[in-house]
C-alpha atoms as one frame of an Amber mdcrd trajectory, in Angstrom:
protein
 117.797 -87.242 -95.700 117.211 -87.016 -99.906 114.610 -90.221 -99.196 112.644
 -87.880 -96.894 113.078 -84.892 -99.631 114.697 -83.608 -96.250 116.589 -80.155
 -97.631 119.984 -80.583 -95.926 121.927 -77.265 -96.182 118.687 -75.869 -94.436
 119.342 -77.999 -91.573 122.927 -77.365 -91.424 122.432 -73.442 -91.095 119.611
 -73.638 -88.459 121.963 -76.544 -86.848 124.879 -73.451 -87.653 123.046 -70.132
 -86.706 120.902 -71.798 -83.956 123.460 -74.666 -82.092 127.684 -74.087 -82.590
 126.636 -70.119 -80.397 126.436 -71.843 -76.862 129.076 -69.522 -76.316 127.864
 -66.937 -77.748 125.249 -66.851 -75.812 122.533 -66.567 -78.574 120.469 -69.199
 -80.422 118.454 -71.878 -79.369 120.162 -74.054 -77.703 121.805 -71.466 -75.514
 117.987 -70.786 -74.367 117.549 -75.127 -73.934 121.182 -75.447 -71.956 120.697
 -72.308 -69.872 116.554 -73.813 -69.233 118.376 -77.228 -67.984 121.256 -76.109
 -66.022 118.091 -74.227 -63.925 116.167 -77.276 -63.620 119.350 -79.289 -62.484
 119.613 -76.458 -60.570 116.211 -76.894 -58.380 116.300 -79.875 -58.319 113.774
 -81.176 -61.668 113.661 -83.874 -63.279 110.755 -84.550 -65.496 107.217 -82.478
 -66.298 105.294 -80.913 -64.923 106.986 -79.232 -61.575 107.068 -76.515 -59.363
 108.778 -75.037 -57.151 108.643 -72.212 -54.293 110.908 -70.461 -52.553 113.312
 -72.273 -55.314 112.642 -75.001 -53.505 110.992 -78.052 -54.672 107.831 -78.495
 -54.363 107.404 -82.564 -54.181 103.731 -82.245 -53.193  99.978 -83.270 -55.246
  99.190 -80.696 -58.144  96.749 -79.181 -56.836  95.108 -75.919 -55.804  94.504
 -76.354 -52.547  97.562 -78.378 -51.564 100.241 -75.773 -54.021  98.466 -72.811
 -51.585  98.839 -74.693 -48.738 102.678 -76.057 -49.655 103.039 -72.141 -51.160
 101.745 -70.266 -47.946 103.738 -72.878 -45.207 106.518 -71.142 -47.359 106.133
 -67.811 -45.371 108.097 -67.605 -42.199 106.840 -67.717 -38.756 104.930 -64.645
 -38.259 105.224 -63.359 -41.423 103.030 -65.578 -42.899 100.001 -63.064 -44.855
  96.451 -62.598 -43.650  95.579 -65.352 -46.178  97.322 -67.244 -45.617  95.961
 -68.171 -41.251  93.063 -70.701 -40.839  90.337 -68.542 -39.872  90.791 -66.795
 -43.595  87.906 -68.856 -46.257  89.331 -68.921 -49.535  86.876 -70.981 -50.949
  85.369 -67.505 -50.127  87.849 -65.338 -52.489  87.895 -67.813 -55.374  84.598
 -69.192 -55.490  82.845 -73.163 -55.610  84.944 -74.612 -58.466  84.072 -77.747
 -59.065  87.658 -78.652 -60.945  91.112 -77.840 -60.193  92.943 -75.461 -61.860
  96.056 -77.739 -62.652
């Protein structure tokens, strides 16, 4: 650390302040650990990842495919109007050349 001019005291203080407080539900490491646990519960092991209704989405990461995934997650007879075949998504969103993902 000396060769790289890294202040050992600052690094030690940072570790103590952020990574030693997991049990106290504080610090940056706690947030990272909680995020990792949530990802594991959802089956996410790589990013980008997407979940719909707490289920891992495994389709293409394009707007249309994600939209269809969301629509297919509704129960039968509880699907919103925008998810029906007669609904013209293009008229609402306009003609977009690039995908948003």
